[in-house]
Backbone as CSV, one residue per row, in Angstrom:
resi,resn,N_x,N_y,N_z,CA_x,CA_y,CA_z,C_x,C_y,C_z
1,MET,0.859,-1.382,-0.196,0.038,0.258,-0.013,1.074,1.047,0.107
2,CYS,0.777,1.842,-1.041,1.307,3.379,-1.108,0.365,4.699,-0.486
3,GLY,0.896,6.272,-0.663,0.180,7.151,-0.058,-0.039,8.402,-1.379
4,ILE,-1.043,8.848,-1.654,-0.938,10.023,-2.890,-1.613,11.381,-2.470
5,PHE,-0.831,12.293,-2.312,-1.514,13.203,-2.039,-1.580,14.158,-3.324
6,PHE,-2.368,14.919,-3.528,-2.262,16.099,-4.576,-3.236,17.537,-4.061
7,SER,-2.952,18.380,-5.158,-3.311,19.651,-4.746,-3.134,20.334,-5.728
8,LEU,-4.395,21.361,-5.805,-4.584,22.337,-7.450,-5.204,23.476,-7.100
9,SER,-3.781,24.569,-7.092,-4.609,25.569,-6.452,-4.351,26.514,-7.037
10,ARG,-5.227,27.872,-7.460,-5.279,29.001,-7.718,-3.873,30.310,-7.431
11,THR,-3.539,29.873,-5.792,-2.845,31.087,-5.433,-1.532,30.459,-4.986
12,GLU,-1.546,29.203,-4.518,-0.125,28.701,-4.599,0.400,27.157,-3.795
13,HIS,1.416,26.446,-3.681,1.392,25.303,-3.371,0.979,25.457,-2.603
14,VAL,-0.226,24.018,-2.494,-0.646,23.166,-1.189,0.056,22.127,-0.549
15,ILE,0.761,22.023,0.690,1.277,20.914,0.973,0.423,20.473,1.614
16,PRO,0.179,18.756,2.694,-0.728,17.947,3.714,0.112,18.332,5.157
17,ASP,-0.448,18.965,5.403,0.047,19.330,7.180,0.558,17.892,7.902
18,ALA,1.283,18.362,8.631,2.365,17.890,9.215,1.586,15.995,9.836
19,ASN,0.219,15.659,10.561,-0.248,14.880,10.564,-0.625,13.915,9.101
20,THR,-1.365,14.707,8.672,-1.516,14.013,7.009,-0.080,12.909,6.347
21,GLN,0.963,14.037,6.936,1.922,13.824,5.781,2.777,12.765,6.992
22,ARG,2.620,12.080,8.370,2.650,11.169,9.099,1.821,10.192,8.357
23,LEU,0.086,10.497,8.312,-0.821,9.345,7.959,0.228,8.712,6.540
24,LEU,0.553,9.831,5.687,0.795,8.902,3.994,2.335,8.027,4.826
25,ARG,2.874,8.740,5.219,4.510,8.034,5.581,4.028,6.248,6.061
26,ASN,3.275,6.100,7.318,2.856,5.059,7.305,2.272,4.098,6.355
27,ARG,2.031,4.636,5.496,0.931,4.204,4.123,2.685,3.761,3.502
28,GLY,3.491,4.161,3.421,4.574,4.361,2.121,5.758,4.649,3.319
29,PRO,6.401,3.709,4.540,7.662,4.097,4.826,9.129,3.732,3.860
30,ASP,8.933,3.233,2.725,9.540,3.257,2.250,10.885,4.276,1.465
31,SER,9.312,5.236,0.832,9.953,6.123,-0.081,8.741,7.305,-0.108
32,THR,9.514,8.483,0.016,8.490,9.807,-0.113,9.003,10.768,-1.229
33,GLY,8.051,10.702,-1.925,8.679,12.065,-3.304,7.639,13.066,-3.433
34,GLN,7.733,14.624,-3.767,6.858,15.570,-3.782,7.319,16.418,-5.098
35,HIS,6.651,16.522,-6.173,6.853,17.275,-7.321,6.107,18.684,-7.743
36,GLN,6.104,19.478,-7.443,5.560,20.782,-7.676,5.994,21.207,-8.570
37,THR,5.118,22.078,-9.498,4.435,22.143,-11.039,3.437,23.708,-11.264
38,ILE,4.167,24.871,-12.229,3.140,25.055,-12.316,2.438,24.705,-13.991
39,ILE,1.379,25.094,-13.780,0.569,24.903,-15.474,0.044,26.044,-15.514
40,GLU,0.213,26.375,-16.874,-0.232,27.347,-17.393,-1.905,26.992,-18.149
41,SER,-2.605,28.120,-17.750,-4.311,27.915,-18.380,-4.298,29.135,-19.165
42,SER,-5.167,29.109,-20.613,-5.282,29.724,-21.018,-7.022,29.973,-21.523
43,ALA,-7.566,29.526,-20.518,-9.045,29.547,-20.916,-9.923,31.095,-20.944
44,LYS,-10.860,30.939,-21.667,-11.468,32.104,-22.452,-9.891,33.546,-22.615
45,ASP,-9.302,33.010,-23.264,-8.100,34.106,-23.188,-7.106,34.884,-22.521
46,VAL,-7.465,33.960,-21.454,-7.030,34.123,-19.891,-5.758,33.904,-19.712
47,SER,-4.761,34.362,-19.820,-3.308,33.629,-18.757,-3.633,33.087,-16.947
48,THR,-3.741,31.988,-16.687,-4.073,31.531,-15.796,-2.868,30.799,-15.299
49,ARG,-1.904,31.081,-13.943,-1.178,29.894,-13.588,-1.437,29.472,-12.452
50,LEU,-1.577,27.522,-12.767,-2.421,26.958,-11.612,-1.213,26.311,-10.836
51,HIS,-1.282,26.439,-9.677,0.009,25.527,-8.525,-0.243,24.196,-8.305
52,ALA,0.080,23.495,-8.752,-0.101,21.859,-8.625,1.306,21.005,-7.807
53,THR,0.246,20.322,-7.137,1.657,19.275,-5.695,1.107,17.959,-5.680
54,PHE,2.122,17.037,-6.732,2.039,15.607,-6.286,3.098,15.351,-5.070
55,LEU,2.186,14.213,-4.439,3.347,13.520,-3.636,3.146,12.024,-3.104
56,SER,4.053,11.906,-3.012,3.626,9.776,-2.929,4.415,9.292,-1.964
57,THR,4.157,8.914,-1.109,4.583,7.573,-0.607,4.735,5.898,-1.027
58,VAL,5.847,5.356,-0.931,5.920,4.448,-1.412,6.351,2.953,-0.534
59,LEU,5.365,1.888,-0.794,5.876,0.960,0.395,6.033,-0.203,-0.965
60,ALA,7.420,-0.739,-0.839,7.047,-1.458,-2.178,7.469,-3.054,-1.849
61,LEU,6.626,-3.820,-3.265,6.207,-5.232,-2.985,6.480,-5.579,-3.658
62,ARG,7.187,-4.961,-5.413,6.650,-6.068,-6.475,8.357,-5.469,-6.694
63,GLY,9.165,-6.348,-7.278,10.500,-6.129,-8.181,11.696,-6.106,-7.101
64,ASN,13.064,-5.815,-7.042,14.035,-5.313,-6.667,14.522,-4.884,-6.179
65,ASP,13.912,-3.488,-6.277,14.601,-2.097,-5.989,12.883,-0.818,-6.298
66,ILE,13.255,-0.376,-5.241,12.378,0.609,-4.516,12.175,1.561,-5.986
67,VAL,11.070,1.753,-5.941,10.442,2.661,-7.320,10.126,3.924,-6.883
68,GLU,10.752,4.766,-6.726,10.211,6.036,-6.046,8.662,6.878,-6.757
69,GLN,7.982,7.807,-6.152,7.179,8.415,-6.454,7.241,9.366,-6.284
70,PRO,6.890,11.107,-6.530,6.085,10.385,-8.375,6.708,10.350,-9.258
71,LEU,6.187,9.426,-9.735,7.216,9.110,-11.557,6.872,10.574,-12.058
72,ARG,7.870,10.376,-12.829,7.670,11.970,-13.596,8.552,11.996,-15.285
73,ASP,7.927,12.122,-16.234,8.692,12.024,-17.366,9.264,13.708,-18.002
74,ASP,10.715,13.504,-18.218,11.447,14.548,-18.243,10.571,14.763,-19.463
75,THR,10.405,14.431,-20.333,10.297,14.927,-21.786,8.812,15.374,-22.261
76,THR,8.307,14.952,-21.294,6.981,15.861,-21.615,5.759,16.629,-20.512
77,GLY,6.717,16.162,-19.390,6.419,16.357,-17.593,5.546,15.749,-17.194
78,SER,4.958,15.316,-17.660,3.703,14.283,-17.149,4.027,13.311,-16.119
79,ILE,3.052,13.304,-14.957,3.141,12.627,-13.810,2.560,11.600,-13.240
80,LEU,2.595,10.377,-12.719,1.972,9.778,-11.952,1.912,9.888,-10.519
81,CYS,0.948,9.338,-9.300,1.078,8.949,-8.053,0.181,7.811,-8.374
82,TRP,0.746,6.885,-7.878,0.114,5.367,-8.235,-0.005,4.523,-6.689
83,ASN,-1.002,4.516,-6.314,-1.172,3.343,-4.907,-2.256,2.387,-5.627
84,GLY,-1.488,1.338,-6.018,-2.351,0.441,-6.061,-0.861,-1.448,-6.375
85,GLU,-2.313,-2.241,-7.133,-1.715,-3.597,-7.855,-1.714,-3.776,-8.958
86,ALA,-1.248,-4.093,-10.118,-1.698,-4.373,-11.084,-1.226,-5.294,-11.543
87,TRP,-2.362,-6.197,-12.163,-1.696,-7.698,-12.025,-1.410,-7.706,-13.551
88,SER,-2.572,-7.701,-14.272,-2.676,-7.692,-15.792,-3.268,-6.029,-16.185
89,ILE,-2.394,-6.186,-17.847,-2.941,-4.921,-18.476,-4.077,-5.086,-19.768
90,ALA,-5.254,-5.262,-19.985,-5.032,-6.321,-21.012,-5.207,-7.445,-21.535
91,GLY,-5.369,-8.030,-19.796,-4.692,-9.510,-20.206,-3.645,-10.375,-20.096
92,GLN,-2.655,-9.256,-20.420,-1.140,-9.616,-19.585,-0.412,-9.325,-18.559
93,ALA,-0.287,-9.923,-18.137,0.217,-10.114,-16.205,2.011,-9.501,-16.968
94,ILE,1.985,-8.551,-15.268,2.543,-8.350,-14.620,3.864,-8.520,-14.416
95,ASP,5.361,-8.445,-14.883,6.368,-9.264,-14.024,7.273,-8.003,-13.957
96,GLY,7.009,-7.968,-12.534,8.242,-6.668,-12.379,7.161,-5.385,-11.871
97,ASN,7.811,-4.694,-11.795,7.257,-3.411,-11.239,5.895,-2.575,-11.858
98,ASP,4.610,-2.494,-11.395,3.453,-1.882,-12.183,3.698,-1.157,-12.217
99,SER,3.783,-0.139,-11.435,3.783,1.471,-11.286,4.414,1.595,-13.180
100,LYS,4.979,1.316,-12.771,6.797,2.001,-14.479,5.935,1.799,-15.750
101,LEU,5.238,0.170,-15.448,4.370,-0.069,-16.636,3.350,0.292,-16.918
102,VAL,2.641,0.852,-16.347,1.350,1.389,-15.693,1.617,3.000,-16.705
103,PHE,2.606,3.893,-16.345,2.974,5.779,-16.515,3.446,4.967,-17.546
104,THR,3.953,3.697,-17.781,4.893,4.433,-19.651,3.514,3.922,-20.546
105,ARG,2.571,3.269,-19.958,1.499,3.079,-21.064,0.687,3.587,-20.681
106,LEU,0.709,4.879,-20.324,-0.279,6.223,-20.088,0.323,7.525,-20.435
107,LEU,1.795,7.095,-20.474,2.009,7.911,-21.365,1.817,8.134,-23.431
108,ASP,2.109,6.948,-23.898,1.914,6.507,-24.817,0.361,6.849,-25.379
109,ALA,-0.803,6.241,-24.207,-1.967,7.016,-24.795,-2.241,8.200,-24.740
110,CYS,-1.235,9.292,-24.374,-1.433,11.041,-24.453,-0.739,11.044,-25.714
111,THR,-0.321,10.126,-26.433,0.457,10.880,-27.768,-0.222,11.208,-29.204
112,GLY,-1.335,11.388,-28.779,-2.267,11.436,-30.838,-2.987,12.783,-29.477
113,THR,-4.028,12.989,-30.308,-4.297,14.993,-30.260,-5.218,14.892,-29.017
114,ARG,-5.902,15.955,-28.333,-6.636,16.244,-27.474,-7.747,15.296,-27.374
115,GLU,-7.891,15.162,-28.500,-9.465,14.151,-28.143,-9.496,12.648,-27.918
116,ALA,-8.430,12.397,-28.796,-8.664,10.964,-28.881,-7.798,10.835,-27.944
117,SER,-6.434,11.850,-26.996,-5.973,11.130,-25.981,-6.406,10.597,-23.844
118,MET,-7.822,11.582,-24.478,-9.388,11.199,-23.846,-9.732,9.485,-23.232
119,ARG,-9.830,9.753,-24.439,-10.305,8.330,-25.071,-9.305,6.978,-24.744
120,HIS,-8.932,6.991,-25.570,-6.736,6.396,-25.154,-6.786,5.927,-23.199
121,VAL,-6.944,7.411,-22.734,-6.046,7.360,-21.442,-7.158,6.160,-20.924
122,ILE,-9.058,6.385,-21.078,-9.831,5.757,-20.353,-9.632,4.081,-20.976
123,GLU,-9.813,4.054,-22.460,-9.477,2.328,-22.766,-8.748,1.628,-21.768
124,LEU,-6.906,2.526,-21.906,-6.048,1.917,-20.692,-6.610,1.521,-19.744
125,LEU,-7.702,2.321,-18.719,-7.418,2.046,-17.363,-8.886,0.977,-17.123
126,SER,-9.520,0.765,-18.352,-10.906,-0.044,-17.957,-10.130,-1.921,-18.128
127,VAL,-8.962,-1.228,-18.748,-8.093,-2.751,-18.804,-7.611,-3.603,-17.898
128,VAL,-7.185,-2.130,-17.079,-6.337,-2.563,-16.233,-6.592,-3.494,-14.927
129,ARG,-6.195,-4.858,-14.380,-6.841,-5.917,-13.928,-6.309,-5.340,-11.923
130,GLY,-7.072,-4.927,-11.002,-5.980,-4.582,-9.355,-6.149,-3.767,-8.665
131,PRO,-6.399,-3.756,-7.823,-6.936,-2.403,-7.238,-5.927,-1.713,-7.391
132,TYR,-6.463,-0.251,-7.506,-5.417,0.523,-7.701,-6.704,1.963,-7.471
133,ALA,-6.037,3.255,-7.124,-6.329,4.303,-7.095,-4.900,5.446,-7.638
134,LEU,-4.876,6.381,-8.886,-4.427,6.666,-8.783,-4.726,8.417,-9.594
135,VAL,-3.074,9.338,-9.687,-3.307,10.815,-9.856,-2.697,10.596,-11.045
136,PHE,-2.643,10.986,-12.481,-1.804,10.934,-13.507,-2.312,12.616,-14.108
137,TYR,-1.089,13.218,-14.403,-1.528,14.603,-15.256,-0.330,14.426,-16.691
138,ASP,-1.559,15.093,-16.930,-1.027,14.888,-18.789,-0.253,16.330,-19.032
139,ALA,0.233,16.339,-18.806,0.872,17.353,-19.470,1.093,18.264,-20.303
140,SER,0.972,16.821,-21.422,1.096,17.350,-23.003,-0.584,17.741,-22.961
141,HIS,-1.415,17.587,-23.130,-2.625,18.216,-22.555,-3.781,18.968,-21.826
142,LYS,-2.838,18.893,-20.444,-3.180,19.789,-19.396,-4.943,19.176,-19.352
143,ARG,-4.105,18.283,-18.611,-5.908,16.967,-17.833,-5.318,16.263,-17.030
144,ILE,-6.012,16.245,-16.099,-5.527,15.888,-14.754,-6.510,14.344,-14.408
145,TYR,-6.687,13.379,-14.285,-6.772,12.139,-14.211,-6.664,11.639,-12.755
146,TYR,-8.314,11.415,-12.164,-8.182,10.861,-10.827,-9.310,10.015,-10.477
147,GLY,-9.405,8.422,-10.012,-10.142,7.704,-9.569,-9.503,6.195,-9.121
148,ARG,-10.524,5.582,-8.688,-10.062,4.436,-8.081,-10.887,3.431,-9.172
149,ASP,-10.455,1.787,-9.322,-10.608,1.035,-9.410,-12.384,0.411,-9.512
150,CYS,-13.076,0.060,-10.255,-14.254,0.025,-10.039,-14.863,-0.858,-8.746
151,LEU,-14.379,-1.643,-7.755,-14.396,-1.508,-6.358,-14.552,-1.134,-5.762
152,GLY,-13.099,0.098,-6.000,-12.482,1.237,-4.704,-11.868,0.134,-3.620
153,ARG,-10.952,-0.181,-4.182,-10.359,-1.619,-3.785,-8.754,-0.338,-2.713
154,ARG,-8.683,0.935,-2.938,-7.655,1.447,-2.772,-8.500,3.156,-2.096
155,SER,-7.773,3.507,-0.706,-8.814,4.936,-0.778,-8.239,6.242,-1.391
156,LEU,-9.600,6.975,-1.692,-8.944,8.087,-2.113,-10.015,8.883,-1.969
157,LEU,-9.382,10.767,-0.869,-10.333,11.497,-0.322,-9.689,13.278,-1.318
158,GLN,-11.131,13.453,-1.411,-11.371,14.420,-1.718,-11.611,15.887,-0.578
159,LYS,-11.361,16.678,-1.287,-11.831,18.265,-0.551,-11.545,19.488,-1.233
160,SER,-12.781,20.638,-1.310,-12.383,21.594,-1.716,-12.458,22.437,-0.660
161,THR,-11.139,23.479,-0.767,-11.113,24.527,0.412,-12.194,25.626,-0.101
162,SER,-12.107,26.484,0.801,-13.378,28.003,0.721,-11.936,28.451,-1.070
163,ASP,-10.786,28.228,-1.123,-10.641,29.825,-2.057,-10.778,28.748,-3.460
164,GLY,-11.460,27.432,-3.394,-11.451,26.489,-4.387,-10.490,26.020,-4.580
165,THR,-9.695,25.705,-3.380,-8.066,24.582,-3.983,-8.379,22.894,-3.468
166,LEU,-8.331,22.054,-4.701,-8.634,21.295,-5.217,-7.797,20.211,-4.441
167,VAL,-8.231,19.855,-3.519,-7.265,18.397,-3.026,-7.578,16.989,-2.577
168,LEU,-6.602,15.852,-2.667,-7.094,15.084,-2.996,-5.270,14.159,-2.158
169,SER,-6.196,12.820,-1.412,-4.676,12.206,-0.661,-5.769,10.860,-0.354
170,SER,-4.974,10.247,-0.149,-5.463,8.416,0.777,-5.827,8.479,2.274
171,VAL,-5.299,9.434,2.954,-6.061,9.551,4.341,-5.447,10.899,4.392
172,CYS,-6.840,11.486,5.766,-6.604,12.520,6.241,-6.660,12.207,7.815
173,ASP,-6.510,13.667,8.221,-6.709,14.006,9.811,-7.539,14.256,10.284
174,ASN,-8.866,13.560,10.693,-10.021,13.598,11.259,-9.587,14.407,12.292
175,ALA,-8.871,14.684,12.952,-8.915,15.616,14.365,-9.089,17.002,13.817
176,SER,-8.369,17.221,12.184,-8.509,18.242,11.811,-9.628,19.303,11.678
177,GLY,-10.936,18.636,11.437,-11.983,18.621,11.524,-12.937,19.318,10.052
178,GLU,-11.931,19.064,8.941,-12.072,19.394,7.384,-13.222,18.623,6.916
179,SER,-14.049,19.004,6.027,-14.752,18.334,5.602,-13.739,17.692,4.269
180,TRP,-14.433,16.331,4.720,-13.675,14.827,3.579,-14.519,14.667,2.890
181,ALA,-14.380,13.915,1.586,-15.639,12.923,1.182,-14.769,12.166,0.228
182,GLU,-15.183,10.629,0.219,-14.645,9.458,-0.624,-14.731,9.922,-2.206
183,VAL,-13.596,9.535,-2.603,-13.905,10.016,-4.210,-14.836,8.646,-4.646
184,GLU,-16.044,8.910,-5.258,-16.887,7.442,-5.470,-15.759,6.874,-6.342
185,ALA,-16.390,5.053,-6.352,-15.304,4.191,-7.090,-16.426,4.090,-8.707
186,ASP,-17.032,5.041,-8.871,-18.178,4.660,-9.838,-17.558,5.530,-11.728
187,GLY,-16.061,5.649,-11.663,-15.436,6.236,-12.515,-14.179,6.776,-12.710
188,ILE,-13.947,7.525,-13.707,-12.821,8.347,-13.780,-13.262,9.887,-13.956
189,HIS,-12.132,10.637,-12.814,-12.698,12.000,-13.036,-11.410,12.763,-13.678
190,VAL,-11.957,13.958,-14.640,-11.373,14.251,-15.239,-11.242,16.070,-14.952
191,VAL,-9.948,16.736,-14.856,-9.907,17.901,-14.645,-8.801,18.368,-16.138
192,ASP,-9.948,19.423,-16.689,-9.199,20.165,-17.570,-9.384,21.342,-17.718
193,VAL,-7.950,21.204,-17.199,-7.477,22.062,-17.059,-7.335,23.839,-18.236
194,GLU,-7.365,23.279,-19.166,-7.797,24.225,-20.085,-9.140,25.303,-20.424
195,LEU,-10.080,24.316,-19.918,-11.466,24.755,-19.376,-11.498,25.552,-18.041
196,ALA,-10.427,25.766,-17.577,-10.741,26.245,-16.048,-11.498,27.500,-16.163
197,ASP,-12.237,28.331,-15.963,-12.782,29.607,-15.939,-11.706,30.383,-14.666
198,PRO,-11.646,31.425,-15.663,-10.856,31.789,-14.683,-11.407,33.540,-13.986
199,THR,-12.810,33.086,-13.926,-13.331,33.938,-12.671,-14.232,32.809,-11.944
200,SER,-13.724,31.757,-11.751,-14.640,31.136,-11.449,-13.423,29.860,-9.926
201,ASN,-13.991,30.120,-8.694,-13.446,29.558,-7.699,-13.026,27.565,-7.857
202,SER,-13.550,27.054,-8.680,-13.635,25.781,-8.705,-13.090,25.305,-9.690
203,PHE,-12.969,24.322,-9.731,-12.137,23.671,-11.394,-13.052,22.650,-11.980
204,PRO,-13.201,22.880,-13.089,-14.190,21.934,-13.642,-13.923,20.381,-14.083
205,VAL,-14.289,19.980,-12.878,-14.252,18.087,-12.966,-15.390,17.603,-14.136
206,THR,-14.948,16.788,-14.967,-15.602,15.976,-15.654,-15.504,14.132,-15.337
207,LYS,-16.733,13.591,-15.011,-16.752,12.252,-14.331,-17.044,11.012,-15.686
208,VAL,-16.036,10.880,-16.569,-16.527,9.552,-17.131,-16.595,7.907,-16.242
209,PRO,-17.887,7.515,-16.358,-19.013,7.112,-15.494,-18.094,5.673,-16.079
210,HIS,-18.012,4.786,-14.958,-18.111,3.044,-15.263,-19.560,2.857,-16.150
211,ARG,-18.828,1.668,-16.702,-20.241,1.508,-17.672,-19.680,-0.564,-17.604
212,ARG,-20.808,-1.167,-17.055,-21.025,-2.539,-17.164,-20.305,-3.144,-18.437
213,SER,-19.516,-4.568,-18.529,-19.226,-4.993,-20.020,-20.706,-5.183,-20.602
214,ASP,-21.319,-5.471,-20.259,-22.480,-6.366,-21.060,-23.924,-5.182,-20.862
215,GLN,-23.003,-3.825,-20.592,-24.869,-2.662,-20.701,-24.070,-2.072,-22.663
216,GLU,-24.776,-1.542,-23.284,-24.565,-1.168,-24.207,-23.833,0.170,-24.397
217,GLU,-22.947,0.534,-25.275,-22.361,2.027,-25.516,-22.780,3.019,-26.050
218,GLY,-22.889,3.759,-24.856,-23.742,4.842,-25.762,-22.727,6.389,-26.437
219,SER,-23.589,7.307,-26.621,-22.804,8.037,-27.347,-21.595,8.823,-26.172
220,ASP,-21.628,9.029,-25.309,-21.121,9.723,-24.519,-19.493,8.779,-24.060
221,LEU,-18.075,9.264,-23.764,-17.761,8.354,-23.569,-17.669,7.581,-22.090
222,SER,-17.625,5.760,-21.799,-17.779,5.662,-20.645,-16.630,4.964,-20.598
223,PHE,-16.705,4.064,-19.084,-15.767,3.180,-18.521,-15.570,2.215,-18.362
224,VAL,-15.205,0.823,-18.987,-15.752,-0.545,-18.309,-14.697,-1.107,-17.457
225,GLY,-16.276,-0.813,-16.386,-15.742,-1.454,-15.137,-15.643,-2.696,-15.097
226,LYS,-14.814,-3.682,-14.828,-14.943,-4.973,-14.721,-14.348,-5.526,-13.654
227,SER,-14.874,-6.452,-12.989,-15.160,-6.724,-11.297,-14.191,-8.428,-11.415
228,SER,-13.512,-8.579,-12.473,-12.543,-9.557,-12.502,-11.598,-9.751,-11.791
229,SER,-11.357,-9.679,-10.460,-10.560,-9.141,-9.476,-10.095,-10.598,-7.972
230,THR,-11.200,-11.845,-8.987,-11.237,-12.531,-7.603,-9.904,-13.525,-7.760
231,ARG,-9.196,-13.686,-7.323,-7.742,-14.547,-7.562,-8.088,-16.487,-6.145
232,LEU,-8.125,-17.215,-7.041,-8.444,-18.431,-6.755,-6.666,-19.492,-6.606
233,LEU,-7.065,-19.556,-5.340,-5.856,-20.617,-4.541,-6.255,-21.765,-4.171
234,LEU,-5.896,-22.659,-4.797,-6.257,-24.142,-4.640,-4.947,-25.036,-4.367
235,THR,-4.656,-25.698,-3.664,-4.113,-26.564,-2.914,-4.321,-28.201,-3.649
236,ASP,-3.018,-28.827,-3.730,-2.990,-30.535,-4.050,-4.235,-31.120,-3.676
237,SER,-5.526,-31.607,-4.079,-6.265,-32.027,-2.916,-6.219,-33.283,-2.460
238,ASP,-4.649,-34.388,-2.728,-3.942,-35.125,-2.330,-3.137,-34.867,-1.150
239,SER,-2.773,-33.459,-0.793,-1.924,-33.091,0.447,-2.797,-34.196,1.417
240,THR,-1.697,-34.263,2.576,-2.522,-34.942,3.700,-2.741,-33.521,4.501
241,VAL,-3.162,-32.925,5.352,-3.902,-32.506,6.067,-3.844,-33.202,7.915
242,PRO,-3.133,-32.693,8.398,-3.357,-32.922,9.846,-4.588,-32.898,10.386
243,SER,-4.939,-34.288,11.305,-6.910,-34.179,12.130,-6.743,-32.588,12.931
244,HIS,-5.344,-32.145,13.496,-5.789,-30.806,14.271,-5.699,-29.741,13.835
245,GLU,-5.287,-29.275,12.525,-5.162,-28.523,12.271,-6.698,-27.976,10.852
246,PRO,-6.876,-26.961,10.368,-7.811,-26.796,9.759,-7.718,-26.931,8.231
247,ASP,-8.115,-27.355,6.995,-8.222,-27.536,5.988,-8.284,-26.398,5.283
248,TYR,-7.124,-25.917,4.576,-7.302,-24.982,3.493,-6.801,-25.248,2.706
249,ARG,-7.134,-26.833,2.513,-6.801,-27.022,0.495,-7.861,-25.935,-0.709
250,GLN,-8.724,-25.631,0.285,-9.426,-25.147,-0.637,-9.909,-23.075,-0.274
251,GLN,-9.022,-22.511,-0.874,-8.671,-21.344,-0.580,-9.452,-20.204,-1.448
252,LEU,-10.466,-19.429,-1.509,-10.526,-17.796,-2.444,-9.376,-16.696,-0.879
253,CYS,-9.359,-15.704,-2.495,-8.780,-14.790,-1.637,-9.975,-13.260,-2.810
254,PHE,-10.887,-12.949,-1.863,-11.227,-11.834,-2.609,-10.569,-10.369,-1.889
255,THR,-10.781,-9.440,-2.538,-10.022,-8.308,-2.023,-11.380,-7.187,-2.157
256,GLY,-11.467,-6.016,-1.132,-12.958,-5.526,-0.957,-13.841,-5.741,-0.651
257,PHE,-14.804,-4.749,-0.307,-15.846,-4.595,0.483,-16.965,-5.862,-0.578
258,TRP,-17.152,-5.465,-1.889,-18.140,-6.803,-2.628,-17.555,-7.847,-2.491
259,GLY,-15.851,-7.803,-2.351,-15.682,-9.279,-2.944,-15.622,-9.603,-1.664
260,SER,-16.048,-9.533,-0.623,-15.666,-10.418,0.782,-17.585,-10.677,0.907
261,ARG,-18.660,-9.719,0.424,-19.303,-10.206,0.763,-19.749,-11.197,-0.537
262,THR,-19.607,-11.134,-2.053,-19.452,-12.374,-2.967,-18.642,-13.734,-1.886
263,ALA,-17.608,-13.677,-1.374,-16.715,-14.587,-0.652,-18.112,-15.334,0.493
264,LYS,-18.363,-14.191,1.271,-19.573,-15.195,2.436,-20.591,-16.099,1.520
265,GLY,-21.056,-15.608,0.404,-22.226,-16.244,-0.807,-21.084,-17.811,-0.980
266,VAL,-20.514,-17.148,-1.670,-19.917,-18.647,-2.582,-18.647,-20.107,-1.863
267,LEU,-18.052,-19.272,-0.682,-17.192,-20.875,0.627,-18.222,-21.089,0.798
268,GLY,-19.204,-21.387,1.827,-19.710,-22.449,2.050,-20.219,-23.711,0.855
269,LYS,-20.706,-23.158,-0.284,-20.414,-23.742,-1.367,-19.788,-24.940,-1.280
270,ILE,-18.603,-24.620,-1.328,-17.092,-25.247,-1.336,-16.362,-25.733,-0.953
271,THR,-16.443,-26.163,0.723,-16.023,-26.433,1.435,-16.098,-25.647,3.254
272,PRO,-16.637,-26.110,3.956,-17.332,-25.126,5.432,-15.689,-25.300,6.045
273,THR,-14.904,-25.525,5.295,-13.574,-25.199,6.396,-12.412,-23.970,5.434
274,ALA,-13.462,-23.715,4.490,-12.438,-22.204,3.827,-12.136,-21.211,4.374
275,HIS,-11.549,-20.258,3.685,-11.057,-18.887,4.492,-11.392,-17.365,3.772
276,SER,-12.127,-16.720,3.946,-11.549,-15.646,3.103,-11.321,-14.226,3.089
277,THR,-10.235,-13.508,3.118,-9.796,-12.742,3.211,-9.542,-11.697,2.271
278,HIS,-10.170,-10.120,2.634,-10.109,-8.729,2.405,-9.445,-7.664,2.844
279,THR,-8.851,-7.202,2.169,-7.966,-5.723,2.591,-8.638,-4.535,2.134
């Protein structure tokens, strides 16, 4: 598990308070990285400077080396904060660090026109299998994507301050009394900086909704959310289990709230000694 913090402000760079930083480091004790950038907007022919802050903490679970975040592309200036465990992309299993591969694929998706790039990013995220939350800045087209997988298996919270600053974080300090809300796991959210009205405090957020694979595709862009996150773990049925130990020969590993509910209904049909876990 890793930690993500992101802020977008019209006035200054906004960083997490001390308690939130501590909570983020608890989630990712192996590495802490921060990158701040200025995003130039020319919406309505008015030049505006927006202050973006990206912060990531990393708990290294895959690969031999710690891959520090946020990931940044020197050529385009695009940035990724990734908290997830991608098992496969478009059916191809991932061997090694998933954050680097996801970032590379996102960069490839953004090489086309503005209209095409958004579709390609959404199509890419729809074929990522595994739990995740992310903040991705497409610097070429000045768009910020954020959201969670369709089962919401990684946390991501949001708040808007009185001056309209958008803040996202994996965790928050409840003692601060600030009003945080969970980013709903019902689609991918997109902030198009080029559409940011300079006379407004808030930022325009477009939600690309989830669409089940069995639903018809409409004229609007949608995100195909598949809940194929179940991992089946079966041991050799001929293995010997001591009489004083529980029988773990058949196990189902589910993740997420809905996964655990599914496990409750399925496990009893398989074996009364099976156990389910979720994170």
